[in-house]
DRENMARFI-276516 format. One line per field, with one value per residue: residue in three letters; residue number from 0; chain; x, y, z of N, C-alpha, C in turn. Coordinates in nm, 4 decimals. Layout:
residues N
res [Ala	...]
n [NUM	...]
chain [A	...]
n.x [X	...]
n.y [Y	...]
n.z [Z	...]
ca.x [X	...]
ca.y [Y	...]
ca.z [Z	...]
c.x [X	...]
c.y [Y	...]
c.z [Z	...]
end
This chain:
residues 85
res [Met	Ala	Glu	Asn	Phe	Phe	Lys	Gln	Pro	Phe	Gly	Leu	Asn	Ile	Lys	Val	Pro	Thr	Arg	Thr	Ile	Lys	Gln	Ser	Gln	Glu	Thr	Ala	Lys	Asn	Thr	Val	Asn	Ser	Leu	Trp	Glu	Pro	Leu	Phe	Asn	Phe	Ile	Asp	Glu	Asn	Gln	Ala	Val	Phe	Thr	Gly	Asn	Val	Ala	Asn	Glu	Ile	Glu	Lys	Tyr	Asn	Leu	Met	Met	Phe	Asn	Thr	Gly	Ala	Ala	Met	Arg	Lys	Gly	Ser	Thr	Leu	Gly	Ser	Phe	Asp	Val	Lys	Gly]
n [0	1	2	3	4	5	6	7	8	9	10	11	12	13	14	15	16	17	18	19	20	21	22	23	24	25	26	27	28	29	30	31	32	33	34	35	36	37	38	39	40	41	42	43	44	45	46	47	48	49	50	51	52	53	54	55	56	57	58	59	60	61	62	63	64	65	66	67	68	69	70	71	72	73	74	75	76	77	78	79	80	81	82	83	84]
chain [A	A	A	A	A	A	A	A	A	A	A	A	A	A	A	A	A	A	A	A	A	A	A	A	A	A	A	A	A	A	A	A	A	A	A	A	A	A	A	A	A	A	A	A	A	A	A	A	A	A	A	A	A	A	A	A	A	A	A	A	A	A	A	A	A	A	A	A	A	A	A	A	A	A	A	A	A	A	A	A	A	A	A	A	A]
n.x [0.0795	0.1725	0.3769	0.2013	0.0687	0.2688	0.2826	0.0597	-0.1688	-0.2352	-0.3932	-0.3132	-0.2572	-0.4087	-0.5565	-0.5165	-0.6946	-0.5785	-0.6201	-0.6379	-0.3831	-0.2675	-0.3756	-0.2816	0.0066	-0.0305	-0.1232	0.0909	0.2600	0.1790	0.1606	0.4501	0.5612	0.3988	0.4952	0.7559	0.7068	0.6632	0.9152	1.0718	0.9517	0.9760	1.2896	1.2557	1.1544	1.3318	1.5632	1.7893	1.8731	1.9866	2.1703	2.3747	2.3483	2.2985	2.2916	2.2308	1.9893	1.8706	1.9070	1.7551	1.4761	1.4894	1.4833	1.2438	1.1131	1.1590	1.0565	0.7816	0.6880	0.7509	0.5625	0.3324	0.3054	0.3091	0.4987	0.8657	0.9554	1.2886	1.4112	1.1942	0.8581	0.8629	0.7475	0.8638	1.1664]
n.y [-0.1022	0.1425	0.1790	0.2725	0.4664	0.6518	0.6900	0.7798	1.0377	1.3480	1.5875	1.8065	1.7947	1.9610	2.1115	2.3877	2.5987	2.7737	3.0281	3.1461	3.1251	3.2756	3.5647	3.5567	3.6273	3.8769	3.9606	4.0329	4.1167	4.3998	4.5001	4.4907	4.6712	4.8878	4.9624	5.0667	5.2292	5.5226	5.6281	5.6023	5.7875	6.0201	6.0134	6.0892	6.3095	6.4934	6.4616	6.6578	6.7433	6.5484	6.4956	6.6329	6.8781	7.1110	7.3604	7.5146	7.4651	7.5451	7.8325	7.8538	7.8213	8.0041	8.2542	8.1945	8.2449	8.5054	8.6436	8.5410	8.6503	8.9403	8.9603	8.9472	9.1596	9.3699	9.4414	9.4816	9.2428	9.0320	9.0025	8.8242	8.7134	8.3765	8.1081	7.8727	7.8778]
n.z [-0.0296	0.0406	-0.1051	-0.3314	-0.2564	-0.3148	-0.5983	-0.7082	-0.8233	-0.6493	-0.6744	-0.7712	-1.0629	-1.2299	-1.4931	-1.6525	-1.8071	-2.1300	-2.2079	-1.9404	-1.8806	-2.0616	-1.9410	-1.7007	-1.7724	-1.9030	-1.7399	-1.5457	-1.6782	-1.7550	-1.4628	-1.3599	-1.5651	-1.4976	-1.2622	-1.3386	-1.5698	-1.4632	-1.3822	-1.5730	-1.7736	-1.6274	-1.6234	-1.9240	-1.9273	-1.8116	-1.9030	-1.9911	-1.7618	-1.6510	-1.8109	-1.7789	-1.8418	-1.6483	-1.5784	-1.8050	-1.7790	-1.5365	-1.5685	-1.7565	-1.6510	-1.4176	-1.6069	-1.7480	-1.4920	-1.4385	-1.6782	-1.6592	-1.4332	-1.4962	-1.6917	-1.5467	-1.3684	-1.5892	-1.7491	-1.8695	-2.0839	-2.0835	-2.4071	-2.6254	-2.5116	-2.3997	-2.2742	-2.2723	-2.3241]
ca.x [-0.0441	0.2996	0.4312	0.1251	0.0357	0.3408	0.2442	-0.1051	-0.2048	-0.2997	-0.4773	-0.1760	-0.2959	-0.5383	-0.5445	-0.5461	-0.6940	-0.4730	-0.6924	-0.5854	-0.2270	-0.2207	-0.4221	-0.1933	0.1348	-0.0595	-0.1726	0.2083	0.3706	0.1120	0.1669	0.5904	0.5758	0.3229	0.6146	0.8873	0.6782	0.7051	1.0614	1.1349	0.9051	1.0335	1.4069	1.2578	1.1114	1.4146	1.6857	1.8767	1.9259	2.0886	2.3046	2.4831	2.3094	2.1879	2.3398	2.1535	1.8451	1.8889	1.9157	1.5722	1.4021	1.5062	1.4788	1.1271	1.0261	1.1203	0.9368	0.6332	0.6635	0.7171	0.4736	0.1987	0.3386	0.2892	0.6643	0.8944	1.0740	1.3992	1.3541	1.0504	0.8080	0.8437	0.7435	0.9123	1.2736]
ca.y [-0.0259	0.2435	0.1862	0.2726	0.6220	0.8403	0.7109	0.8315	1.2168	1.4419	1.7055	1.9064	1.7333	2.0337	2.1492	2.5338	2.6811	2.8262	3.1435	3.1833	3.1379	3.3925	3.6530	3.6133	3.6660	4.0044	4.1088	4.0118	4.2340	4.5374	4.5039	4.5267	4.8032	5.0214	4.9962	5.1091	5.3410	5.6565	5.6392	5.6266	5.9101	6.1126	6.0497	6.1244	6.4195	6.5339	6.4369	6.7550	6.7272	6.3814	6.4844	6.7198	7.0437	7.1658	7.5389	7.5822	7.4251	7.6856	7.9398	7.8728	7.8548	8.1635	8.3630	8.1689	8.2953	8.6420	8.6469	8.5217	8.7292	9.0756	8.9466	8.9362	9.3284	9.4082	9.4990	9.4673	9.1071	9.0319	8.9211	8.7878	8.6334	8.2055	8.0223	7.7402	7.8755]
ca.z [-0.0149	0.0565	-0.2499	-0.4316	-0.1758	-0.3782	-0.6873	-0.6875	-0.8106	-0.5369	-0.6561	-0.8947	-1.2127	-1.2726	-1.6378	-1.6556	-1.9344	-2.1946	-2.2011	-1.8116	-1.8255	-2.1271	-1.9148	-1.6081	-1.7820	-1.9430	-1.5719	-1.4899	-1.7657	-1.6907	-1.3230	-1.3887	-1.6544	-1.4203	-1.1503	-1.3839	-1.6579	-1.4336	-1.3657	-1.7059	-1.8158	-1.5185	-1.6861	-2.0819	-1.9525	-1.7550	-1.9678	-2.0229	-1.6258	-1.6175	-1.9368	-1.7448	-1.8950	-1.5694	-1.5650	-1.8705	-1.7512	-1.4158	-1.6165	-1.8546	-1.5441	-1.4149	-1.7685	-1.7246	-1.3722	-1.4691	-1.7917	-1.5921	-1.3513	-1.5761	-1.8008	-1.4562	-1.3546	-1.7547	-1.7443	-2.0290	-2.0925	-2.1772	-2.5028	-2.6934	-2.3882	-2.4285	-2.1779	-2.2966	-2.2899]
c.x [0.0886	0.3557	0.3692	0.0958	0.1526	0.3126	0.1337	-0.1064	-0.2868	-0.3450	-0.4169	-0.2002	-0.4387	-0.5057	-0.5933	-0.5263	-0.6011	-0.5076	-0.6246	-0.4572	-0.2085	-0.2416	-0.3203	-0.0933	0.0805	-0.0902	-0.0207	0.2675	0.2956	0.1507	0.3475	0.6144	0.4885	0.4086	0.6979	0.8665	0.6999	0.8135	1.0997	1.0920	0.9803	1.2218	1.3703	1.2309	1.2404	1.6032	1.7901	1.9262	2.0270	2.2043	2.4015	2.4537	2.2293	2.2018	2.2200	1.9656	1.8099	1.8301	1.7760	1.4943	1.3679	1.4728	1.3124	1.0439	1.0126	1.0314	0.7940	0.5903	0.6637	0.5868	0.2948	0.1793	0.3381	0.4123	0.6878	0.9597	1.2060	1.3792	1.2505	1.0024	0.7706	0.8564	0.8323	1.0810	1.3510]
c.y [0.1300	0.3233	0.3224	0.4357	0.7093	0.8188	0.7676	0.9882	1.2497	1.5358	1.8512	1.8661	1.8449	2.0947	2.2583	2.5654	2.7746	2.9965	3.2591	3.1987	3.2622	3.5519	3.6514	3.6311	3.8175	4.0874	4.1306	4.1340	4.3629	4.5563	4.5724	4.6540	4.9147	5.0546	5.0977	5.2482	5.5199	5.6856	5.6751	5.7506	6.0323	6.1471	6.1246	6.2614	6.5472	6.5477	6.5067	6.7833	6.6336	6.3765	6.5953	6.8789	7.1035	7.3196	7.5802	7.5687	7.5347	7.7773	7.9800	7.8737	7.9840	8.2448	8.3457	8.2192	8.4370	8.6685	8.6628	8.6440	8.9052	9.0948	8.9919	9.1134	9.3839	9.5061	9.5036	9.3176	9.1108	8.9182	8.9064	8.6593	8.5098	8.1648	7.9237	7.7525	7.8797]
c.z [-0.0196	-0.0591	-0.3416	-0.4142	-0.2798	-0.5278	-0.7632	-0.6991	-0.6915	-0.5428	-0.7515	-0.9995	-1.2169	-1.4398	-1.6208	-1.7774	-2.0045	-2.2228	-2.0493	-1.7716	-1.9284	-2.0234	-1.7494	-1.6516	-1.8662	-1.8051	-1.5206	-1.5786	-1.7157	-1.5732	-1.3005	-1.4850	-1.5623	-1.3150	-1.2282	-1.4876	-1.6151	-1.3960	-1.4783	-1.7772	-1.7765	-1.6059	-1.8110	-2.0604	-1.9024	-1.7841	-1.9902	-1.8439	-1.5745	-1.7208	-1.8578	-1.7865	-1.7629	-1.5276	-1.6509	-1.8481	-1.6059	-1.4832	-1.7486	-1.7374	-1.4661	-1.5125	-1.7270	-1.6039	-1.3841	-1.5570	-1.7013	-1.4986	-1.4572	-1.6301	-1.6936	-1.4064	-1.5084	-1.7526	-1.8775	-1.9607	-2.1477	-2.2848	-2.5404	-2.4961	-2.4553	-2.3333	-2.1632	-2.2899	-2.4410]
end
């Protein structure tokens, strides 16, 4: 009796539908992508900062602040009024 006990299946021989396997793979892929996608988007948007072009970025934002403040005060701006720098 003991030798037959180890040869019999005990419930793990359930056939899982192919659709369920594909859905679980898609769910896992979407979960992993949703974790890393915001980081990659942030790096793409701020690539100039990460490439060492920090001084130009700081100057661009300072000029944008000055131009925005001058436009709000209806004063003169430095050069053309360009919000994007």
